[in-house]
C-alpha positions in Angstrom: 87.8 109.4 116.7 87.7 112.7 115.8 84.5 113.2 113.0 85.7 113.8 109.7 82.1 115.4 109.5 80.5 118.7 111.0 78.2 116.4 113.0 78.8 112.3 113.3 74.7 111.7 114.0 73.1 108.9 112.1 71.4 107.2 110.6 72.0 108.5 106.7 70.3 106.1 103.9 68.3 107.1 101.4 64.8 107.8 102.1 63.2 104.7 100.4 65.2 102.4 102.1 64.7 104.6 105.5 60.5 104.3 104.9 61.1 100.3 104.0 63.6 100.2 107.3 60.4 101.9 109.2 57.9 99.4 108.1 60.3 97.0 109.4 60.8 98.2 112.7 56.9 98.6 113.7 56.1 95.7 111.9 58.8 93.9 114.1 58.2 95.4 117.8 54.3 94.9 117.1 53.3 98.6 118.7 50.4 97.8 120.7 48.6 101.4 122.0 49.9 100.1 125.7 53.8 100.6 123.9 52.9 103.7 122.3 51.0 105.0 126.0 54.6 103.9 127.6 56.7 106.2 125.7 54.0 109.2 126.1 53.9 108.9 129.6 57.7 109.3 129.4 57.2 112.5 127.7 55.3 113.8 130.6 57.4 112.4 133.4 60.3 114.0 132.0 59.6 117.9 132.0 59.0 121.0 129.8 58.7 124.7 130.7 55.2 125.2 132.8 53.2 127.0 130.9 50.1 127.1 134.2 52.4 129.3 136.0 50.0 132.0 137.3 50.0 131.5 141.4 46.9 132.9 141.5 45.5 130.4 139.5 47.7 127.0 140.7 47.5 126.1 143.8 49.8 123.0 143.8 52.3 122.7 146.0 55.6 124.5 145.3 59.1 122.6 145.7 62.0 123.7 145.1 64.9 122.8 142.1 66.9 120.5 144.2 63.7 118.8 145.5 63.0 118.9 141.2 67.0 116.8 140.6 66.2 114.9 143.3 62.7 112.9 142.0 64.7 113.2 138.4 67.6 111.3 139.9 65.1 108.6 141.7 63.0 108.7 138.6 66.5 107.4 136.2 68.2 105.5 139.1 66.1 102.4 137.6 65.1 101.7 141.6 61.6 100.9 142.8 60.2 102.7 146.1 58.0 100.2 147.5 54.3 101.9 147.7 53.3 101.0 151.1 56.1 102.9 152.9 55.1 105.6 155.9 56.8 109.0 154.8 60.0 108.4 157.5 60.8 105.0 155.9 60.7 106.6 152.2 62.6 109.4 152.9 65.5 106.6 154.3 65.1 104.7 150.9 65.2 107.6 149.1 68.7 108.4 150.6 70.2 105.1 150.2 69.7 105.1 146.6 70.8 108.6 146.3 73.7 107.6 148.1 74.1 104.5 146.4 77.5 105.0 144.2 76.2 103.4 141.3 73.2 106.1 141.3 73.6 108.5 138.6 73.1 112.2 139.7 74.1 113.3 136.1 71.1 112.2 134.0 69.2 113.6 130.7 65.9 114.1 132.3 64.2 116.2 129.3 62.5 115.5 126.3 62.7 117.6 123.0 58.5 117.5 121.4 58.4 116.8 117.8 55.2 116.6 115.8 53.5 113.2 116.0 53.8 112.6 112.3 56.4 114.4 110.0 57.7 113.5 106.3 61.1 112.5 105.5 62.3 116.3 105.3 61.5 116.4 108.8 64.1 113.5 109.7 66.8 114.5 111.7 70.2 113.0 109.8 73.6 114.0 108.9 72.9 116.0 106.2 71.0 118.1 107.6 72.1 118.3 111.0 73.3 121.6 112.7 75.6 122.3 115.1 74.6 124.3 118.3 76.6 126.3 121.3 80.4 124.8 122.2 83.1 125.3 124.0 86.3 125.5 122.0 87.0 121.8 122.5 84.8 121.7 119.4 82.2 118.9 121.1 79.0 119.4 119.7 76.6 118.5 122.9 77.5 121.5 125.7 74.7 122.6 128.4 74.6 125.2 130.3 73.3 122.6 133.2 71.6 119.6 133.1 68.6 120.7 131.7 69.8 122.1 128.6 70.4 118.3 127.4 67.2 116.3 125.7 66.6 113.1 124.1 64.3 113.4 121.0 63.2 111.4 118.1 64.8 111.3 115.1 61.9 110.7 113.3 58.5 111.9 114.2 55.9 109.5 115.7 58.8 107.1 116.1 59.7 107.0 119.7 61.7 103.8 120.1 64.6 105.5 117.8 65.8 108.5 119.9 69.0 110.5 120.2 71.0 112.6 122.5 70.9 116.3 121.4 71.5 119.9 123.2 68.8 122.7 123.4 70.9 125.2 121.2 71.4 122.5 119.0 68.1 121.8 118.8 66.2 125.4 119.0 68.5 126.0 116.0 67.6 122.7 113.9 64.1 123.6 114.4 64.4 127.2 113.0 66.1 125.8 109.7 63.7 122.8 109.2 60.3 124.3 110.3 59.4 122.8 113.4 60.1 126.3 115.0 56.1 127.0 115.3 55.2 123.7 117.0 54.1 125.1 119.9 55.6 122.5 122.5 59.2 122.7 120.8 58.3 126.7 120.6 58.3 127.0 124.5 61.8 125.1 124.4 63.1 127.3 121.8 62.8 130.6 123.8 64.3 129.2 127.1 67.2 128.0 124.7 67.7 131.3 123.9 67.5 132.9 127.3 71.0 130.1 128.3 74.3 131.9 128.7 77.5 130.9 126.6 80.0 129.0 128.1 82.8 131.2 129.8 86.3 130.0 131.5 85.6 129.6 134.8 89.2 130.5 136.8 90.7 128.9 139.5 90.6 130.5 143.4 92.0 133.8 142.9 95.4 133.4 144.0 96.0 136.8 144.4 93.5 136.9 147.3 95.2 133.6 148.5 98.7 135.1 148.7 97.2 138.4 150.6 95.3 136.5 153.6 98.4 134.5 153.5 100.2 138.0 154.4 97.5 139.0 156.6 98.2 136.0 158.9 101.6 136.9 159.5 102.1 138.2 163.3 103.7 141.9 163.3 105.5 142.1 160.4 108.4 144.9 160.3 111.3 146.1 158.4 113.0 147.1 161.6 115.4 144.2 161.9 116.4 145.4 165.2 114.0 145.2 167.2 113.7 142.1 169.5 110.0 142.0 170.4 107.0 141.5 167.7 104.1 144.0 168.8 101.1 142.7 169.1 98.0 142.9 167.0 96.5 145.7 168.9 100.0 148.2 168.8 100.0 150.6 165.8 102.6 150.8 163.3 105.7 152.7 164.1 107.2 155.0 161.6 110.4 152.1 162.0 108.0 149.3 160.9 107.2 150.5 157.5 110.5 152.5 157.0 112.1 150.6 153.9 116.3 149.7 154.0 118.3 152.9 152.8 119.2 151.3 149.5 115.9 150.4 147.6 115.1 149.1 145.8 117.5 145.9 146.4 119.6 144.6 143.6 117.6 141.7 143.8 114.0 140.6 144.7 115.2 137.3 146.7 118.0 139.7 148.4 117.8 139.0 152.1 117.3 142.5 152.6 114.2 142.6 151.1 112.7 140.3 153.5 110.8 141.9 156.3 110.0 140.4 159.5 109.7 137.8 160.3 109.6 136.6 156.5 112.9 135.7 156.1 113.5 133.3 159.3 110.9 130.9 158.0 112.5 127.3 157.4 111.3 125.1 154.2 109.6 122.3 154.4 110.4 120.9 157.8 107.7 122.4 160.0 105.0 122.2 157.0 106.0 117.6 156.8 106.7 117.3 160.3 105.2 119.4 162.5 102.4 120.9 161.6 101.6 118.8 158.0 98.5 120.8 157.3 100.2 124.1 157.0 102.1 123.5 154.0 98.4 122.9 152.8 98.1 127.0 153.7 100.7 127.6 150.7 98.8 128.8 147.8 99.0 126.0 144.9 99.6 127.5 141.7 97.0 126.6 139.2 96.1 129.7 137.1 97.1 129.3 133.5 100.5 131.2 132.2 101.7 132.0 129.4 104.8 130.5 128.5 106.2 134.1 127.6 105.8 135.0 131.1 107.3 132.3 132.9 110.4 132.9 134.7 113.8 133.0 132.4 116.0 131.8 135.2 115.8 129.2 137.9 117.9 128.8 141.2 117.3 125.2 142.4 117.7 124.9 146.2 119.2 121.3 146.5 120.9 120.2 150.0 120.2 116.1 149.5 121.3 116.3 145.8 117.6 115.0 144.1 118.7 116.8 141.3 120.8 113.4 140.3 117.3 111.5 139.6 118.8 107.9 140.9 116.9 107.6 144.1 119.9 105.5 145.7 121.9 108.6 146.8 119.8 110.1 149.5 121.4 109.5 152.9 118.7 108.2 155.3 120.2 109.9 158.6 120.0 113.1 156.9 116.7 112.7 155.4 114.5 113.9 158.8 117.2 116.7 159.2 115.6 120.0 159.1 116.8 122.3 156.3 118.5 125.0 158.3 121.2 122.3 159.2 121.6 120.9 155.7 124.0 122.5 153.4 122.2 124.2 151.0 123.5 123.3 147.2 122.0 126.0 144.6 122.5 125.2 140.8 121.6 127.7 138.1 118.9 126.5 135.6 117.5 128.2 132.8 114.0 128.0 130.7 114.1 125.7 127.6 111.3 126.2 125.3 110.5 124.3 121.8 111.4 126.4 119.2 109.4 123.6 117.0 106.2 123.6 119.2 105.7 127.7 119.6 102.1 127.9 117.9 99.9 128.4 121.4 102.8 130.6 122.7 101.9 132.8 119.5 98.2 132.6 120.3 98.8 134.1 123.6 101.0 136.7 123.0 98.3 137.3 120.0 95.3 137.4 122.2 97.6 139.4 125.0 98.1 142.1 121.8 94.3 142.6 121.0 93.0 142.7 124.7 96.0 145.5 124.7 94.8 147.4 121.8 91.1 146.8 122.7 91.6 148.5 126.1 93.4 151.4 124.4 91.3 151.8 121.6 88.1 152.1 124.4 90.2 155.0 126.3 90.9 156.8 123.0 87.3 156.5 121.7 86.1 157.6 124.7 88.5 160.4 125.7 87.7 161.7 121.9 83.5 161.9 123.0 83.1 161.7 126.5 79.5 160.6 126.5 77.3 157.9 128.3 77.0 155.9 124.8 80.4 155.0 124.2 82.1 152.4 126.0 83.7 153.3 129.7 87.6 152.7 130.0 88.6 151.9 134.1 87.4 154.9 136.0 84.6 156.2 138.4 81.7 157.8 138.2 80.4 160.4 140.1 77.0 161.7 140.4 76.2 165.4 140.8 72.2 165.4 141.0 69.7 162.9 142.1 67.7 161.2 139.8 65.4 160.3 137.6 64.9 163.2 135.2 67.4 166.2 133.8 70.8 166.0 136.3 74.0 168.0 135.6 76.1 165.8 133.6 78.2 162.9 135.5 81.8 163.8 136.7 84.1 160.7 135.2 87.6 160.1 136.5 89.8 158.4 134.4 92.4 156.1 135.7 95.6 155.2 134.7 96.1 151.8 132.8 96.5 148.9 134.6 99.9 147.6 134.3 100.5 144.2 133.5 101.5 141.0 135.4 105.5 140.7 135.5 107.6 138.6 133.4 110.1 137.8 135.8 113.9 137.2 134.9 114.0 134.9 137.9 112.3 132.3 140.2 113.7 129.6 142.9 113.0 126.3 143.7 113.1 124.2 146.8 113.3 120.7 147.0 113.2 118.1 150.0 113.1 114.1 150.4 110.2 114.4 152.6 108.1 115.9 150.0 107.9 113.0 147.5 104.9 112.3 145.6 106.3 109.0 143.5 108.4 107.3 141.6 107.8 106.4 137.8 110.0 103.9 135.5 111.7 107.2 133.9 111.3 109.8 137.0 111.2 111.2 139.8 108.1 113.7 141.4 107.9 116.2 144.2 106.2 118.8 145.9 108.0 121.9 145.7 108.2 125.1 146.8 108.0 127.9 143.8 109.2 131.1 145.2 108.5 133.7 142.2 108.1 137.6 142.5 105.0 138.9 143.7 104.6 141.1 140.7 104.5 137.6 138.7 101.0 137.0 140.3 99.7 140.0 142.6 98.5 143.1 140.4 99.8 146.1 141.6 97.6 148.4 143.7 95.9 151.9 143.5 94.9 153.3 147.1 91.5 154.5 146.9 92.3 156.9 149.5 94.3 159.1 147.2 92.2 158.6 144.4 89.2 160.3 146.6 91.8 163.6 147.4 93.3 163.6 143.9 89.7 164.0 142.7 88.7 166.6 145.3 91.5 169.0 144.6 91.0 168.5 140.9 87.6 169.8 141.6 88.8 172.6 143.8 91.1 173.6 141.6 88.5 174.0 138.9 85.9 176.0 140.6 88.9 178.4 141.9 90.3 178.4 138.5 94.0 177.3 139.3 96.0 176.8 136.8 93.8 178.2 134.3 91.1 176.3 135.1 87.4 177.6 135.0 84.4 175.8 135.2 82.6 175.6 131.6 78.9 176.8 132.3 77.9 174.1 130.4 79.0 171.6 133.6 76.3 173.1 135.9 73.3 172.9 133.0 71.3 169.7 133.0 71.9 168.8 129.8 72.1 165.0 131.1 69.2 162.7 132.3 68.7 159.7 134.6 66.0 157.3 133.2 64.9 153.9 135.0 65.5 151.0 133.5 62.7 148.2 134.9 64.0 144.8 133.5 62.0 141.7 134.4 61.6 138.0 134.3 59.2 135.7 135.5 59.5 132.6 137.4 60.1 129.0 135.1 58.3 125.7 136.9 58.4 122.9 135.8 56.2 119.7 136.7 56.6 115.8 136.6 53.8 113.7 135.8 52.2 111.8 138.2 53.4 108.4 138.4 50.6 106.9 140.4 48.4 106.9 138.1 47.5 108.3 134.5 46.3 111.6 135.7 48.0 115.0 134.0 51.2 116.0 134.1 52.1 117.7 137.4 48.8 116.8 139.3 50.5 116.8 142.7 52.4 119.5 142.7 55.0 122.1 140.6 58.6 122.8 140.9 60.0 126.3 141.2 63.6 126.1 138.9 64.1 129.8 138.6 63.2 132.6 140.8 61.5 135.9 138.9 63.9 138.8 138.5 62.8 142.5 138.5 65.6 144.6 138.3 65.5 148.4 138.4 68.5 150.6 137.3 68.8 154.5 137.4 71.0 154.6 134.2 72.6 157.7 133.0 72.6 159.2 129.5 74.2 162.1 128.6 78.1 163.7 128.5 80.3 163.1 131.0 83.0 165.4 132.7 86.1 164.2 132.6 88.8 164.0 134.9 92.2 162.4 134.7 93.6 160.6 137.2 97.2 162.0 138.9 97.3 159.1 141.3 99.5 156.0 140.4 99.2 152.4 140.5 102.3 151.3 143.9 104.6 148.2 143.4 106.8 147.9 146.5 109.5 146.8 143.9 109.7 150.7 142.8 109.5 152.2 146.0 107.9 153.0 149.5 103.7 152.6 149.4 101.5 156.0 150.2 100.9 156.9 153.7 97.1 155.1 153.7 98.9 152.0 152.7 101.6 152.4 155.7 98.7 152.5 158.4 98.1 148.8 157.8 100.3 145.5 158.5 99.0 143.7 155.4 101.4 146.2 153.2 104.3 145.2 155.2 105.7 142.3 153.0 108.2 140.8 150.8 109.1 141.3 147.3 108.6 137.3 147.0 105.6 134.8 147.3 105.9 131.1 147.9 103.5 128.7 145.7 103.2 125.0 145.5 103.8 123.0 142.2 104.9 119.7 141.4 108.5 118.9 140.3 109.0 116.3 137.7 112.9 114.8 137.6 113.7 112.2 134.9 116.9 109.5 135.0 119.6 110.6 133.0 119.6 109.3 129.3 116.2 109.3 129.1 114.3 111.4 126.9 110.5 111.0 128.3 110.9 114.2 130.2 111.8 116.0 126.9 109.1 114.5 125.0 106.4 115.8 127.9 107.6 119.0 128.0 107.2 119.5 124.6 103.8 117.9 124.1 102.5 120.2 127.1 103.9 123.1 124.5 101.9 121.7 122.0 98.4 121.3 123.4 95.7 123.3 123.1 94.7 125.9 125.3 91.4 124.6 126.1 93.4 121.5 127.5 94.1 123.6 130.5 91.2 125.7 130.7 87.6 124.9 132.8 84.5 126.0 131.1 81.1 126.5 132.4 78.4 123.7 131.8 78.4 120.2 130.6 79.7 118.0 127.4 78.2 114.4 126.2 80.7 113.1 124.3 80.7 110.1 122.5 79.9 107.0 123.5 79.2 108.3 126.6 75.3 108.7 127.3 75.2 110.9 130.1 76.9 114.4 130.8 80.1 115.4 132.2 81.8 118.7 133.3 84.4 120.5 131.1 87.1 120.6 133.4 90.4 120.8 132.5 92.1 118.2 131.1 95.7 118.1 131.9 97.7 119.9 135.1 99.0 123.4 134.0 102.8 123.7 132.3 105.2 125.9 134.2 108.3 125.4 132.6 110.8 122.8 131.3 114.0 124.0 132.6 117.8 122.6 131.9 120.9 123.1 134.1 122.5 126.4 132.7 126.1 124.7 131.8 128.0 127.8 132.4 126.7 128.4 136.1 127.3 125.1 137.7 127.2 125.0 141.5 130.9 124.5 141.9 133.5 123.6 139.1 134.1 120.5 140.2 130.3 119.5 140.0 130.3 117.5 136.9 127.4 114.8 138.0 124.3 114.8 136.0 121.9 117.1 136.6 118.4 116.3 135.6 116.4 118.4 133.7 113.0 119.7 135.8 109.7 119.9 134.5 107.4 122.1 136.8 103.4 121.6 136.4 100.7 122.3 138.5 100.0 119.7 141.8 96.8 117.8 140.7 96.4 115.3 143.7 96.6 111.5 143.9 95.8 108.9 141.6 92.2 107.5 141.3 91.1 104.0 142.6 88.3 103.1 140.3 86.4 101.1 143.7 85.9 104.4 145.2 84.3 106.3 142.3 80.9 106.6 141.7 79.2 106.5 138.6 79.6 110.1 137.5 83.3 110.0 138.7 83.8 107.2 136.6 81.8 108.7 133.9 84.0 111.8 133.8 87.6 109.8 134.3 86.4 108.1 131.0 85.5 111.3 129.4 89.2 112.7 129.9 90.6 110.0 127.7 87.9 110.4 125.2 88.3 114.2 125.1 92.1 113.6 124.8 91.3 111.6 121.5 88.9 114.1 120.0 91.4 116.2 119.9 93.4 114.0 117.8 96.0 112.7 120.3 96.7 109.6 121.9 98.1 109.3 125.5 100.3 106.3 125.3 100.4 105.1 128.3 97.0 104.8 130.2 96.9 103.5 133.5 94.8 104.3 136.7 97.9 105.8 137.8 98.4 108.6 135.5 94.4 109.8 135.9 94.7 111.9 139.2 91.7 113.2 141.6 91.6 116.5 144.0 88.7 117.7 145.6 86.6 120.2 143.7 85.7 123.2 142.5 88.9 124.3 141.3 87.6 127.3 141.9 86.6 126.9 145.4 88.7 128.6 148.3 90.9 125.8 149.7 89.1 125.5 153.2 85.9 125.3 151.4 87.7 122.1 149.1 89.0 120.5 152.4 86.2 120.8 154.5 83.4 120.8 152.2 80.3 118.6 154.3 80.2 115.3 152.3 76.9 113.9 150.7 76.1 110.7 149.2 77.3 108.3 152.2 80.5 109.8 152.5 80.9 110.4 148.9 82.0 113.8 147.9 79.7 115.5 145.6 82.4 117.5 143.2 86.0 116.2 142.4 88.4 118.0 139.5 90.3 115.0 137.7 93.3 115.0 135.3 95.2 113.3 133.3 99.3 113.1 133.2 102.3 111.7 132.0 102.7 112.6 128.3 106.0 111.3 127.3 104.9 108.7 125.1 101.7 110.6 123.6 101.6 111.4 120.0 99.2 114.0 118.1 97.9 111.7 115.2 96.6 114.2 113.3 99.7 116.0 113.1 101.6 113.0 111.4 102.2 112.7 107.7 102.5 109.0 107.3 99.2 107.4 107.2 100.3 104.2 108.4 101.7 105.4 111.2 98.6 107.7 111.8 96.8 104.1 111.3 98.5 102.3 114.0 97.7 105.6 116.3 94.0 105.7 115.8 94.3 102.0 116.6 96.4 102.6 119.8 93.3 105.1 120.5 90.6 102.5 120.1 92.4 99.9 122.6 92.9 102.9 124.9 89.0 103.6 124.8 88.3 99.9 125.5 91.3 99.7 128.0 89.5 102.7 130.3 86.1 101.1 130.2 87.4 97.5 131.5 88.9 99.5 134.7 85.6 100.5 135.7 83.7 97.5 134.4 80.6 99.8 133.7 79.7 99.7 130.2 76.3 101.2 131.4 75.6 104.3 129.5 77.7 103.5 126.5 77.3 102.4 123.2 80.3 100.7 121.4 
């Protein structure tokens, strides 16, 4: 499972034994000239950067990056296209192959060239292996795109013994082992040096989703006495934005804190009965939330008494009743985080403290020496003269530090039997409405119109000598300069060997993989004339918005917002939910993160995305025994595990070959991090439309390709009540048992898909 050495590459053997083995391989294989030509042709078919990219000298047809991928997929599909087809028939045949679920679209199509001959020192072995660029999951083979994965010969000239590698790993190996000057490899090393580093891809911006949802509300007003709603064409009146006299309210959830019509919304009934699609417009919480920011208190609204977690107590006659006709039973819960497993909590707190300290350092360093040579804090640059050439110093308007998102004391959860997700052996899972303070997810706003007015006034005061301020003569001198910077990058072309004959690589056409770029910029160099903002960030929790914001409907909103999560309940006397919550708190942060690029994970031979491994964790809550709903209410109340909604269980027969590899990779990634799942089943792998960074409309209505199969899904492992960190167990025999359990999990998940292609066991 998890490698015990920096690199698990094989083989490793003494040089004499290795040479003898090579002689045996060549003798047994009887490599004829035809056999060698086959592998040389494979090297030509798979792409290398095309250095004959001068368009004036190269008259070959130019095709697109998409055309290139299409060709690579067809070549590596292993399916033959008859030569006697006319163009229309050929396209139909190609499309049939491309839409076949068994056709892989994520393939390794590039070869890393090695010198034809080499000494034993140039053999790729475990001892001389190096690490390339990686994400925090520690899996060695990472690439920003499919172009960053290669097959290469472990032994120069021995084409039958190849290995999979990443470009960054191989580029470093070549530099450290004397192959950086080998011309074909040098070209690839230069290409790899230009590739981006891995980065976290954030889910769709929930702040914007919340703001967009509020924009759909028709005619909001704080004047609750108004009988008619104003039309979209009507302007706001003073009574529309006039806040209640007692403001801010004692609680953000106070009925007085909801403008009309927000306070009239009914939970669940319209969403699940009249307009099921409406529930989908409620923002789904998918962001990573540090545990220190989770709400400390949870008010659970449970009219149907689902918290009993028995499944038999629900009155069917009331199940279909609207929320407004039920008696709202409210229970007080409290956040219950593990005192034992708080390593990630501390890491998050340290990371936040470092970020805050870094921002403070940047600000203080700049203010001590306001010059363009220093990193600029948050602010606005205002040029005074046109460039290029000598100019008067630019004005820099320093904005106030941005307030952090709130760590709320209270949130509300709403449960309904109409929103059931599923029932397990020990648990019940529901879609839930999670109402949180708006400031928990939406940053405070800075009015740019107020900023413009403030800067104008500051400049006027200085010009007129108000408050003892006078313009320093140096700011009128041309002591700064604007320089032109020209950054250019040529286009990248690749070619594919002509498979119809033995002609040169790319005889028929070439493919434009990256457009050439030329960026001209005017950069200011010199001192900066600093002004400090007197405008503050605005939050309706503290008081009324400025006059500019009060002109728009969207700034009439409640102090809370509604999101969607999954709520998991547990039957009485069962400990699985508690253990699962502890495991969520123990998981490393990269389990929750979506990283750019792809991994190749042993024993898979195909790239897979580096998406999140598990749902986001939003807290484990237990009843607050000091604050029960009623004094006589002594029945069992389930603890609550709040996690991200991640879709439905997979059905292996609906998955493509790429999908199957991605599902299998989740188990391998879990094992590689030292964990055993303990309850592998297809119901515990969820699927939802991707990408997670896409807008809901994009994910829900995204055009289908490949014969109706989606081109991108997001998968997630769930149900960790039996999961164990075998590396943390000090008992060696227990670690061995868990290691064996992991092996059986791997075999089990591969048996599901009945697809051993691309796996080396």
